[in-house]
N, C-alpha and C positions, 0 to 999 in steps of 0.2 A: 177759111178766111178768118183774118184777124185784123179787127180795126181799133186803133188806139187814139184816144182824144187827147186834147192839151191837159187834161188833169191827171191824166195816167190811168184812167179806168179802162179796161180792156172790154170790148164788145166781141163775142164770140158767135159765128153762126153755123149750123150745120143742117144737112138737109137728109131726110129719111122718107122711106116708103112706107113707114108703119101706118097702118089704117087709123089706129087709135093710140092714146095714152097721153098722160100728163107730161107736161114740159119737163118738171125735175125727173121723172123716171126716164125719159127717153135721153135726157143730158147724162145722167148717171150711166146708163147703159153705154152710150157713146164713150164716155171717159174710160169706162172699164175696157172696153175694147180696144182703145188706143194704148193703154197701160200692157193689155196682153200682147199687142203687136211690137211694143217696144222690148218686152221680155223675150220674144222670140226672135227679134234681131240681135239682142245681146247674147243669147244662146248661140246663135250662129257664129259671132265673134269669138265665142269661147272654143268652138271646136265643132259644133252640131253640123256643119257643112262637109266635114271630112270623116270618112270611115276608113281609118287606116288599117284595120285587121282584116283577116281572111274569112273567118266564118260569121254566120249570123249571130250566133250567142255571144261572140267576142264584141261584135259592133253593138249588141244590145247593150253588154256590160258598159262600152265606151259612150253611149247614149245616157246611161244612168251616171256616169261619172260627170259628164257634160252638165246634167241636170242638178247634181250636187252642187258643182262649182257655180253654177248660176243662181241657185238658191245661196251659197254663202255670200256671193257679191251682192245680192239683194238684201239681204240680212245686214252685211256690213255697211252698206250705204244707209239702211234705216237706223242703225244703232250706233255705229262707231264714227261716221263721218258728221262732225257738227256743222261745218260750213254749208251754207244753202248751195252753192255751186257745185261742191263736191259731191252732194247727193244725185246731182243728175249727170256726172260723168258717165261716159260710155267705158266699155272694158279696155279698149285701146288706150284711152288716157288714163285709167286706173293702173295699167300695166306701165305705162311711162312714167307716172309720177309717184306711186305707191310701192309697186312690186320691184321695181329694179332698183338696185342701190348703185350708183355710179361709183368707180374707183376713185380713191383720193390719192 
């Protein structure tokens, strides 16, 4: 749940069932979990939902290739993309804007 007031300050609320803990520690844990879920969703967009090969070992290799692609995209967003909005792009938008070169 997000609430934005007239001065642009953002107030964020989250609910937890943790019996104890300081607020900064709980918020950090919550944000790390959200970032992890974003990475999983991006990996699914990069091919983790598909197992195109026949054997277990081959599909295990496919998962490692997807993991490598996911890491490369994450590092590229952190290092190479300078625009604030470009760092938040999903793999589908990266594919459309950076990886595909239209014919001239």
